[in-house]
C-alpha positions in Angstrom: 174.7 144.5 5.0 177.6 145.0 7.4 178.7 143.2 10.5 177.5 144.6 13.8 178.4 144.2 17.4 175.0 145.2 18.7 173.9 141.7 19.5 175.8 138.3 19.3 175.8 136.6 16.0 173.1 134.0 15.5 172.4 131.7 12.5 169.5 130.0 10.8 169.6 127.1 8.3 166.5 126.9 6.2 166.0 123.4 4.8 163.5 124.1 2.0 162.1 122.0 -0.9 164.3 123.6 -3.6 167.4 124.6 -1.6 169.2 124.8 1.8 170.1 128.3 2.9 172.3 129.6 5.7 171.9 133.1 7.1 174.2 134.6 9.8 173.4 137.9 11.3 172.7 140.2 14.2 170.5 143.1 15.1 172.0 146.5 14.5 171.8 149.5 16.7 168.5 150.5 15.2 167.0 147.1 15.8 167.2 146.1 12.2 168.5 142.8 11.0 172.1 142.9 9.6 173.0 139.8 7.5 176.8 139.2 7.4 176.7 135.8 5.6 174.3 134.3 3.1 174.9 130.9 1.5 172.6 128.9 -0.7 173.0 125.2 -1.8 170.7 123.9 -4.6 169.7 120.7 -2.8 166.2 119.8 -4.1 164.7 117.6 -1.4 161.2 118.2 -2.8 162.0 116.3 -6.0 162.2 113.1 -3.9 159.7 113.9 -1.1 156.8 115.0 -3.4 157.4 112.3 -6.0 158.3 109.3 -3.8 157.5 110.4 -0.3 161.0 109.6 0.8 164.5 111.0 0.3 166.9 109.1 -1.9 170.4 108.1 -0.5 172.2 110.5 -3.0 170.0 113.4 -1.9 170.7 112.7 1.8 174.4 112.5 1.1 174.2 115.9 -0.7 172.3 117.5 2.2 174.8 116.1 4.8 177.7 117.5 2.8 176.0 120.9 2.7 175.6 120.8 6.4 179.3 120.0 6.8 180.1 123.0 4.7 177.8 125.2 6.7 179.3 124.0 9.9 182.7 125.2 8.7 181.2 128.6 7.9 179.7 128.8 11.4 183.0 127.9 13.1 184.9 130.4 11.0 182.4 133.2 12.0 182.5 132.1 15.6 178.8 131.2 15.9 178.2 128.6 18.7 175.7 125.8 18.0 173.5 127.1 20.9 172.9 130.2 18.7 172.0 128.2 15.6 168.5 127.1 14.6 168.0 124.6 11.7 164.4 124.4 10.4 162.9 122.2 7.8 159.6 122.7 5.9 157.3 121.0 3.5 159.6 118.4 1.9 160.9 117.2 5.2 157.4 117.1 6.6 156.4 114.7 3.9 159.5 112.5 3.6 158.8 109.2 5.4 162.5 108.7 6.1 163.3 112.3 7.3 164.6 110.9 10.6 167.6 109.4 8.7 168.7 112.8 7.5 168.1 114.4 10.9 170.3 111.8 12.6 173.0 111.9 10.0 173.3 115.7 10.2 173.4 115.6 14.0 176.1 112.9 13.9 178.2 114.8 11.3 177.8 118.3 12.5 176.1 118.4 15.9 173.3 120.5 14.4 169.7 119.5 15.3 167.1 119.9 12.6 163.6 121.0 13.7 160.7 120.2 11.3 158.2 123.0 11.6 154.5 123.2 10.6 153.2 125.3 7.7 151.6 127.6 10.3 154.9 128.3 12.0 156.5 128.7 8.6 153.9 131.4 7.7 154.4 133.1 11.1 158.2 133.4 10.7 158.1 134.7 7.1 155.5 137.2 8.1 157.7 138.3 10.9 160.5 139.1 8.4 158.0 141.0 6.2 156.7 143.1 9.1 160.3 143.8 10.2 161.3 145.0 6.7 158.1 146.8 5.7 156.9 148.9 8.7 154.6 150.8 6.4 152.3 147.7 6.5 151.0 149.0 9.9 148.8 151.4 7.9 147.5 149.1 5.2 145.7 145.8 4.7 148.1 143.4 3.0 148.1 139.9 1.6 151.5 138.2 2.1 152.2 135.4 -0.4 155.2 133.1 0.3 155.8 130.7 -2.6 158.0 127.8 -1.6 158.9 124.5 -3.2 156.3 122.4 -1.4 153.7 124.9 -0.2 152.4 128.4 -0.5 151.7 130.4 2.7 149.1 133.1 2.7 148.9 135.6 5.5 146.4 138.4 5.8 147.7 141.5 7.6 145.3 144.1 8.8 147.2 147.3 9.8 150.2 145.1 10.6 148.4 142.5 12.6 148.1 138.9 11.4 144.3 138.1 11.2 144.3 135.0 9.0 146.7 132.5 7.5 146.6 129.4 5.4 149.2 126.9 4.0 148.3 125.2 0.7 150.1 122.4 -1.0 150.8 124.2 -4.2 154.5 124.9 -4.1 156.6 125.0 -7.3 158.5 121.8 -6.9 155.4 119.9 -5.9 153.5 121.2 -9.0 156.4 120.4 -11.2 156.5 116.9 -9.8 152.8 116.5 -10.4 152.3 118.1 -13.8 155.8 118.6 -15.2 155.8 115.6 -17.5 153.1 117.2 -19.7 153.9 119.4 -22.7 154.3 123.1 -22.0 150.8 124.1 -23.2 149.1 121.4 -21.2 151.3 122.1 -18.2 150.1 125.7 -18.0 146.5 124.7 -18.4 146.8 122.1 -15.6 148.4 124.8 -13.4 145.4 127.1 -13.9 142.9 124.4 -13.3 144.7 123.4 -10.1 144.6 126.9 -8.8 140.9 127.3 -9.6 140.3 124.3 -7.5 142.0 126.0 -4.5 140.6 129.5 -5.1 137.7 129.1 -2.7 140.1 128.5 0.2 141.9 131.8 -0.6 138.6 133.7 -0.8 137.5 132.3 2.5 140.9 133.4 4.0 140.4 137.0 2.8 136.8 137.0 4.1 135.9 140.3 2.5 139.0 142.2 3.6 139.9 144.9 1.1 143.6 144.2 0.1 145.5 147.5 -0.4 148.9 145.9 -1.3 150.4 142.4 -1.8 153.7 141.3 -0.5 155.6 138.4 -2.2 158.5 136.4 -0.8 160.5 133.4 -2.0 163.3 133.0 -4.5 161.0 132.7 -7.5 159.2 136.0 -6.7 162.5 137.8 -6.2 163.6 136.4 -9.6 160.4 137.7 -11.2 161.2 141.1 -9.7 164.7 141.0 -11.3 163.2 140.0 -14.7 160.8 142.9 -14.4 163.7 145.3 -14.3 165.7 143.3 -16.9 162.9 142.8 -19.5 160.4 145.5 -18.8 162.7 148.3 -17.8 161.0 148.5 -14.4 162.6 151.0 -12.1 163.1 148.6 -9.2 163.2 144.8 -8.7 161.2 145.4 -5.4 157.8 146.2 -7.0 155.7 144.7 -9.8 152.3 145.7 -11.1 149.8 143.1 -12.1 150.1 144.0 -15.8 153.8 143.6 -15.6 153.5 140.2 -14.0 151.1 139.1 -16.7 153.5 140.3 -19.4 156.4 138.4 -17.7 154.2 135.3 -17.7 153.7 135.5 -21.5 157.5 135.9 -22.1 158.3 132.9 -19.8 155.7 130.7 -21.4 157.0 131.5 -24.8 160.5 130.1 -24.0 161.5 126.6 -23.4 163.7 125.5 -20.4 167.0 125.9 -22.3 166.0 129.4 -23.6 165.1 130.5 -20.1 168.6 129.5 -18.9 170.5 131.0 -21.8 168.5 134.0 -22.8 167.2 135.1 -19.4 170.3 133.8 -17.5 168.2 132.0 -14.9 169.9 129.4 -12.7 169.1 125.8 -13.9 167.3 125.1 -10.7 165.2 128.3 -11.1 164.4 128.1 -14.8 161.8 125.3 -14.4 160.1 126.2 -11.1 159.6 129.9 -12.1 156.8 128.9 -14.5 154.4 127.5 -11.8 155.5 130.4 -9.4 154.5 133.0 -12.0 151.2 131.4 -12.7 150.2 131.0 -9.0 151.3 134.5 -8.2 149.3 136.0 -11.1 146.2 134.1 -10.3 146.3 135.1 -6.6 146.7 138.8 -7.4 143.8 138.6 -9.9 141.7 137.0 -7.2 142.2 139.8 -4.7 141.8 142.8 -7.0 145.1 143.0 -8.8 147.1 145.1 -6.2 150.7 146.1 -6.7 153.2 143.5 -5.4 156.0 144.5 -3.0 159.1 142.2 -3.0 161.1 142.9 0.2 163.8 140.3 -0.5 163.4 138.4 2.8 162.1 135.0 3.6 161.8 132.2 6.1 165.5 132.2 7.0 165.5 136.0 7.8 162.2 135.6 9.8 163.6 132.7 11.8 166.8 134.7 12.5 164.8 137.8 13.6 162.8 135.5 15.8 165.9 133.9 17.3 167.5 137.3 17.9 164.4 138.8 19.5 163.9 135.8 21.8 161.6 133.3 20.3 159.1 132.9 23.1 158.4 136.6 23.4 157.5 136.9 19.7 155.5 133.7 19.8 153.6 134.9 22.9 152.6 138.2 21.2 151.7 136.4 17.9 149.6 133.8 19.8 147.6 136.5 21.6 147.1 138.6 18.5 145.9 135.5 16.7 143.6 134.6 19.5 142.0 138.0 19.3 141.5 137.6 15.6 139.8 134.2 16.1 137.6 135.6 18.8 136.4 138.3 16.5 135.8 135.9 13.7 133.6 133.7 15.9 131.8 136.6 17.6 133.0 135.8 21.1 131.5 137.8 24.0 134.8 139.8 24.4 134.0 141.3 27.8 133.3 137.9 29.3 136.4 136.4 27.7 138.6 139.2 29.0 137.1 138.8 32.5 137.7 135.0 32.4 141.3 135.6 31.2 141.9 138.1 34.0 140.6 135.8 36.7 142.4 132.7 35.2 145.7 134.5 35.2 145.2 135.7 38.8 144.6 132.1 39.8 147.6 130.8 37.9 150.0 133.3 39.4 148.8 133.0 43.0 148.6 129.2 42.9 152.0 128.7 41.3 153.5 127.1 44.4 150.6 124.6 44.3 150.2 123.7 40.7 154.0 124.0 39.7 153.1 124.4 36.1 155.7 125.8 33.7 155.5 129.4 32.8 154.6 128.5 29.2 151.3 127.0 30.4 150.3 130.5 31.6 150.0 131.4 27.9 147.9 128.2 27.1 145.5 129.1 30.0 145.3 132.6 28.6 144.4 131.4 25.2 141.9 128.9 26.6 140.1 131.7 28.4 140.0 134.0 25.4 138.7 131.2 23.0 136.7 128.9 25.2 133.3 130.1 23.7 134.2 130.0 20.0 132.0 126.9 19.6 128.9 128.9 20.4 129.2 130.3 16.8 128.6 126.8 15.5 125.9 125.8 18.0 125.3 126.9 21.6 124.3 123.3 22.6 127.5 121.4 23.2 129.7 124.4 22.3 132.7 122.9 24.3 132.8 120.1 21.7 132.6 122.4 18.8 135.3 124.6 20.2 137.5 121.5 20.7 137.1 120.6 17.0 137.7 124.2 15.8 140.8 124.6 17.9 142.2 121.3 16.8 141.6 121.9 13.1 142.6 125.6 12.6 146.1 126.9 12.1 147.4 128.5 15.3 150.2 131.1 15.6 152.9 131.1 18.3 152.3 127.6 19.8 153.5 124.1 18.8 151.2 121.4 17.5 151.4 119.5 20.8 150.5 122.7 22.7 147.6 123.2 20.3 146.3 119.7 21.0 146.5 120.4 24.8 144.8 123.7 24.4 141.9 122.2 22.4 141.5 119.4 25.1 141.5 121.9 28.0 138.7 123.9 26.2 136.8 120.7 25.5 136.7 119.9 29.2 135.6 123.4 30.4 132.1 122.1 31.3 130.1 118.9 31.8 131.7 115.7 33.1 135.4 115.1 32.7 136.4 112.2 30.4 137.1 108.8 32.0 140.7 107.7 32.3 140.2 105.3 29.3 138.4 107.9 27.1 140.0 108.1 23.6 140.2 111.9 24.2 143.1 111.3 26.6 144.9 108.9 24.3 148.6 109.8 24.0 148.7 111.7 27.3 151.1 110.1 29.9 150.7 110.5 33.6 152.5 113.9 33.8 150.6 115.3 30.8 147.3 114.2 32.3 148.2 116.0 35.6 149.1 119.1 33.6 145.8 119.0 31.6 143.7 118.5 34.7 145.3 121.5 36.5 144.7 123.8 33.5 141.1 122.5 33.3 140.5 123.3 37.0 141.9 126.8 36.6 139.8 127.5 33.5 136.6 126.1 35.1 137.1 128.2 38.3 137.7 131.4 36.2 134.5 130.7 34.1 132.5 130.0 37.2 133.6 133.3 38.8 132.0 135.2 36.0 128.8 133.1 35.9 126.5 136.2 35.5 128.8 137.8 32.9 128.8 141.1 34.9 132.5 141.3 35.8 131.5 141.4 39.5 134.6 139.7 40.9 137.3 142.3 40.9 140.1 140.6 43.0 141.1 137.1 43.9 143.3 136.3 46.9 144.7 132.8 47.3 146.6 131.7 50.3 147.7 128.4 51.9 146.8 127.4 55.4 148.8 124.2 55.9 147.5 121.9 53.2 144.3 123.9 52.6 143.8 126.5 49.8 141.7 129.5 50.7 140.2 131.4 47.7 138.8 134.8 48.7 136.7 136.7 46.1 136.1 140.5 46.4 134.0 142.7 44.2 130.6 144.2 43.6 127.4 142.8 45.1 127.0 139.8 47.3 128.8 137.4 44.8 126.7 134.5 46.1 126.0 133.1 42.6 129.7 133.3 41.7 130.6 131.5 44.8 127.9 128.8 44.2 129.2 128.3 40.6 132.8 128.0 41.8 131.8 125.5 44.5 130.4 123.3 41.8 134.0 123.0 40.4 135.5 122.3 43.9 135.7 118.6 43.4 137.7 118.8 40.2 140.0 121.6 41.6 140.7 119.5 44.7 141.6 116.5 42.6 143.8 118.6 40.4 145.7 120.3 43.2 145.5 117.4 45.7 144.3 119.5 48.6 141.0 120.9 50.0 139.8 124.3 48.8 137.7 126.8 50.7 135.9 129.5 48.6 135.0 132.6 50.5 133.5 136.0 49.7 
């Protein structure tokens, strides 16, 4: 790819389990990603993290030296640190002493490392895939990203993310767990381990007919290259299931040294490609043996696209699309949810001078409105508690883990009495966070109350301030007496949240 002046250069450093990668690029005139620099350093953090749950001093030294080298590349290319994002995945998530590496890298280079969740990892890789393969908008696809510590699965229905899962079955992890066995037993243990996790993948697919599979990660790209090298495949960007099965037989028939010498695999690839091939083959078999596309992009490219396209905008779109998929899965009353969302956003926007919440909380309120009734799927009685559990346990796209906890807590408190100040539900929330939570709860409760009859009768809300008093005027169809009565029942909580009296008028 060639350098472009369409957007300023940005950079991403991907701290994976098997390597650390630097990507520098920009968006071209067509909106496509142009990579002008790609560097890979074979630092295997996963070897320590998955075996001993901590990083050894020599590994930390190697990683810091890599970051120093990367900083020189960034300076040479003129990329300021404010346009650099460093993200760490599975190995760093599990290393008990990860903060030592984070602090040493910051001291040595000024680069801040961000440890992201498996869900965010899946979102970013999926973003790169959708950017590279626009044809997926017309197909149902299963995206499989095989890393060193985990494997991310994303279901794409006509280009929209509808389900995702991160499973701890990455190549370095499997090698650390089973690699001491002889080759024959190692392969058998891999297959048994996959079989134990197959139910989670079936549940993720949930009956969706998969038209095509997409594979990302260095091992999958290496398998594509081997398909062309050993099987005379036309392209390294596509593999059929039968070809993958044949490659597996060839790889299993060679020892480590032979894979390096005869197949010319890198030493840090020749061992992990075995579990990668087996996991990939089993997944494709499980979902109907579709062809596999290999776009040649990964987490670093996805994070770079995200950075260049303004992270919050992408995250906002992904979060709402994901909420829509969850609402469909749990058979939410969509008309009611949409009306609650519309009213909640009107309240948020018109009461901004009063609540002074950050713009980001507008998205959290929107998600709460769309998803507040998912608990009814489990059991109508106490559905707010069931929704709290579901939202806390499921992967969520486009929001952080702290935001997810807050979202779940807001939905939990949509009805019934609020928790007391010493309730364990509120543990970990400081004074400012509790004020933020209570304001979001008040806005959600008012919006739900104003659609009490589920008939969408309230068409417009007008909020204005009269001195210290809030006047909320409702307009719409019918007398709106029941909606006003329901809203008045939330008056005490709203007045406590906004620290001023409220009048509700029709």
